[in-house]
Backbone as CSV, one residue per row, in Angstrom:
resi,resn,N_x,N_y,N_z,CA_x,CA_y,CA_z,C_x,C_y,C_z
1,UNK,114.927,251.857,171.085,114.831,250.979,172.365,113.548,249.893,172.600
2,UNK,113.540,248.867,172.635,112.108,248.308,173.268,112.180,248.317,174.894
3,UNK,111.168,247.847,175.421,111.159,247.812,176.927,111.804,246.651,177.334
4,UNK,111.918,245.749,176.505,112.392,244.708,177.292,114.003,245.008,177.257
5,UNK,114.243,245.808,176.071,116.059,245.901,176.277,116.156,247.020,177.372
6,UNK,115.072,247.865,177.599,115.508,248.589,178.899,115.450,248.094,180.140
7,UNK,114.538,246.846,180.116,114.507,246.221,181.376,115.664,245.259,181.676
8,UNK,116.421,244.594,180.573,117.817,244.145,180.516,118.772,245.058,181.102
9,UNK,118.820,246.333,180.306,119.924,247.168,180.551,119.676,247.854,181.990
10,UNK,118.284,247.813,182.346,118.303,248.443,183.732,118.655,247.276,184.627
11,UNK,118.285,246.102,184.424,118.822,245.074,185.382,120.375,245.032,186.130
12,UNK,120.993,245.525,185.063,122.395,245.604,185.455,122.449,245.992,186.910
13,UNK,121.817,247.155,187.060,122.119,248.016,188.420,121.303,247.605,189.625
14,UNK,120.590,246.432,189.453,120.069,245.682,190.671,120.930,245.388,191.297
15,UNK,120.650,245.530,192.847,121.825,244.838,193.836,121.553,243.253,193.739
16,UNK,122.748,242.926,193.674,122.752,241.520,193.336,122.438,240.596,194.692
17,UNK,122.136,239.612,194.530,122.011,238.535,195.774,120.976,239.145,196.482
18,UNK,119.976,239.530,196.152,118.619,239.916,197.170,117.606,238.588,196.833
19,UNK,116.961,238.515,197.829,116.077,236.908,197.377,114.872,237.854,197.008
20,UNK,113.909,236.768,196.367,112.909,237.191,195.476,111.921,238.409,196.460
21,UNK,111.880,237.904,197.670,110.717,238.748,198.128,111.412,240.509,198.419
22,UNK,112.910,240.331,198.918,113.261,241.777,199.156,113.474,242.510,197.756
23,UNK,113.575,241.760,196.500,113.872,242.278,195.397,112.458,242.605,195.034
24,UNK,111.275,242.504,195.024,109.879,242.758,194.662,109.577,243.977,195.635
25,UNK,109.807,243.751,197.121,109.694,244.816,198.018,110.502,246.037,197.700
26,UNK,111.495,245.793,197.264,112.429,247.075,196.936,111.802,248.005,195.912
27,UNK,111.575,247.123,194.907,110.683,247.714,193.597,109.294,248.332,193.967
28,UNK,108.840,247.770,194.943,107.488,248.479,195.272,107.785,249.429,196.226
29,UNK,108.761,249.564,197.288,108.602,250.928,197.876,109.446,251.715,197.208
30,UNK,110.216,251.587,196.104,110.991,252.288,195.347,110.048,253.116,194.178
31,UNK,108.937,252.481,193.823,108.062,253.064,192.992,107.245,253.872,193.770
32,UNK,106.769,253.640,194.884,106.363,254.965,195.742,107.029,255.862,195.979
33,UNK,108.265,255.834,196.330,109.083,256.729,196.728,109.231,257.906,195.532
34,UNK,109.448,257.207,194.325,109.479,258.018,193.186,108.166,258.978,192.666
35,UNK,107.491,258.036,193.003,106.352,259.029,192.710,105.679,260.191,193.763
36,UNK,106.396,259.941,194.876,106.464,261.013,195.785,107.321,261.928,195.500
37,UNK,108.473,261.631,194.954,109.591,262.817,194.522,109.039,263.717,193.422
38,UNK,108.005,263.049,192.558,107.751,263.793,191.405,106.336,264.517,191.890
39,UNK,105.632,264.079,192.680,104.734,265.253,193.325,105.287,266.166,194.189
40,UNK,106.659,266.117,194.769,107.263,267.036,195.628,107.704,268.438,194.836
41,UNK,107.937,267.637,193.657,108.491,268.831,192.340,107.224,269.593,192.339
42,UNK,105.939,269.167,191.862,104.826,269.629,191.601,104.280,270.500,192.559
43,UNK,104.270,270.164,193.976,104.236,270.643,194.849,104.925,271.968,195.402
44,UNK,106.008,271.695,195.355,106.724,272.957,195.395,106.247,274.372,194.471
45,UNK,105.627,273.818,193.266,105.141,274.807,192.359,104.352,275.796,193.099
46,UNK,103.478,275.196,194.021,102.692,276.120,194.966,103.043,277.198,195.691
47,UNK,104.595,276.724,195.783,105.091,277.695,196.810,105.853,278.638,196.150
48,UNK,105.753,278.569,194.681,106.464,279.573,193.792,107.638,279.184,193.500
49,UNK,107.935,277.832,193.460,109.206,277.117,192.543,108.712,276.826,191.097
50,UNK,109.748,277.226,190.461,109.833,276.815,189.093,109.875,275.225,189.109
51,UNK,108.829,274.485,188.174,109.236,273.127,187.821,110.050,272.978,186.903
52,UNK,110.971,272.229,187.264,112.101,272.039,186.029,111.692,270.835,185.359
53,UNK,111.382,270.731,183.907,110.894,269.427,183.152,111.788,268.662,183.245
54,UNK,113.486,268.975,183.453,114.201,268.030,183.228,114.554,267.055,184.443
55,UNK,114.250,267.640,185.807,114.337,267.431,187.089,112.909,266.169,186.789
56,UNK,112.138,266.700,186.641,110.802,265.801,186.186,110.936,264.402,185.484
57,UNK,111.542,264.661,184.154,111.812,263.417,183.483,113.006,262.331,183.939
58,UNK,113.859,263.117,185.100,114.367,261.982,185.780,114.146,261.343,186.623
59,UNK,113.134,262.037,187.263,112.299,261.469,188.298,111.430,260.344,187.845
60,UNK,110.894,260.714,186.698,110.099,259.529,185.766,110.733,258.542,185.184
61,UNK,112.092,258.672,185.044,113.238,257.521,184.450,113.207,256.727,185.560
62,UNK,113.500,257.395,186.939,113.783,256.270,188.103,112.426,255.725,188.376
63,UNK,111.469,255.724,188.366,110.274,255.318,188.395,110.000,254.065,187.413
64,UNK,110.416,254.701,185.968,110.601,253.208,185.138,111.629,252.163,185.510
65,UNK,112.743,252.718,186.302,113.800,251.901,186.397,112.716,250.868,187.577
66,UNK,112.211,251.430,188.404,111.729,250.357,189.596,110.819,249.702,188.879
67,UNK,109.867,250.227,188.048,108.910,249.211,187.461,109.363,248.084,186.587
68,UNK,110.680,248.219,185.945,111.502,247.132,185.456,111.844,245.987,186.185
69,UNK,112.447,246.654,187.508,112.778,245.730,188.548,111.699,244.816,189.344
70,UNK,110.652,245.310,189.337,109.604,244.747,189.761,109.064,243.698,188.787
71,UNK,109.100,243.923,187.214,109.059,243.142,186.426,110.115,241.821,186.292
72,UNK,111.283,242.276,186.669,112.182,241.504,186.545,112.109,240.432,187.980
73,UNK,111.637,240.876,188.958,111.449,240.367,190.299,110.447,239.032,190.270
74,UNK,109.244,239.466,189.202,107.995,238.630,188.756,108.376,237.685,187.670
75,UNK,109.665,237.903,187.164,109.952,237.071,185.557,108.856,237.609,184.734
76,UNK,108.576,238.815,184.805,107.587,239.172,183.622,108.593,240.223,182.600
77,UNK,107.960,239.907,181.468,108.789,240.981,180.427,108.003,242.217,180.533
78,UNK,108.673,243.259,180.388,107.888,244.496,180.348,107.213,245.120,178.918
79,UNK,107.751,244.591,177.740,107.147,244.413,176.798,105.769,243.813,176.822
80,UNK,105.626,242.416,177.398,104.486,242.131,177.551,103.770,242.528,178.787
81,UNK,103.978,243.358,179.716,103.269,244.131,180.529,102.580,245.074,179.802
82,UNK,103.458,245.985,179.080,103.128,247.228,178.325,102.251,246.779,177.159
83,UNK,101.865,245.762,176.511,100.987,245.010,175.159,99.800,244.675,176.147
84,UNK,99.555,243.872,177.404,98.753,243.839,178.338,97.922,244.958,178.413
85,UNK,98.444,246.128,178.947,97.718,247.358,179.026,96.945,248.117,178.102
86,UNK,98.109,247.795,176.710,97.469,248.599,175.394,96.026,247.745,175.035
87,UNK,96.344,246.494,175.338,95.382,245.673,174.756,94.040,245.669,175.595
88,UNK,94.389,246.003,176.904,93.047,246.413,177.942,92.779,247.463,177.562
89,UNK,93.284,248.863,176.851,92.993,250.184,176.766,91.639,250.118,175.371
90,UNK,92.417,249.057,174.634,91.646,248.947,173.200,90.709,248.555,173.408
91,UNK,90.369,247.674,174.046,89.044,247.288,174.448,88.170,247.774,175.304
92,UNK,88.945,248.646,176.133,87.811,249.580,176.998,87.439,250.638,176.354
93,UNK,88.271,251.280,175.271,88.422,252.490,174.586,88.270,252.201,172.959
94,UNK,87.823,251.446,172.619,87.770,250.916,171.081,87.837,252.052,170.163
95,UNK,87.105,253.576,170.337,87.494,254.614,169.563,88.245,255.680,170.105
96,UNK,89.039,255.702,171.239,89.622,256.505,171.648,89.077,256.690,173.200
97,UNK,89.537,257.520,173.810,88.625,257.783,175.211,87.712,258.374,175.177
98,UNK,86.494,257.963,176.247,85.251,258.477,176.289,84.832,258.503,177.721
99,UNK,84.137,259.622,178.145,83.929,259.525,179.123,82.738,258.545,179.595
100,UNK,81.636,258.247,179.035,80.522,257.648,179.022,81.657,256.207,179.071
101,UNK,82.564,255.460,178.421,83.071,254.312,178.577,83.831,254.055,179.899
102,UNK,84.060,255.366,180.345,85.181,255.454,181.328,84.191,255.116,182.660
103,UNK,82.759,255.795,182.343,82.009,256.027,183.701,81.243,254.673,183.745
104,UNK,80.956,253.850,182.670,80.205,252.570,182.610,80.987,251.664,182.099
105,UNK,81.828,251.044,183.096,82.874,249.732,182.472,82.072,248.759,182.478
106,UNK,82.776,247.468,181.549,81.968,246.218,181.696,82.307,245.699,182.810
107,UNK,81.375,244.618,183.201,81.941,243.891,184.519,82.776,242.859,184.254
108,UNK,84.182,242.981,185.426,85.481,242.603,185.338,86.586,243.432,184.606
109,UNK,86.115,244.232,184.168,87.101,245.341,183.679,87.629,246.172,184.694
110,UNK,89.300,245.732,184.967,90.059,246.411,185.666,90.770,247.083,185.353
């Protein structure tokens, strides 16, 4: 499945008839919430709880759903967002990760 195919399938479950601002904000709040839920799973590990990898994967899937919703709200293709990120990483780290290149980025590298 491509990222665009995922985005299209995920969009089937977006609440209909939300205005653009509500859709965008729902996605932003949802991303923050899902990251919090994922953090919560690992935080419980410090209290002696066993971390369930399947539960973590489901929370990560929920996060991906909200990323796709945000892209839909912005009229962006998730494939394109992914490609832009890979292109940025290739430019930043042409030979793979390097501490030196991470510490000393070129001007304008965001």
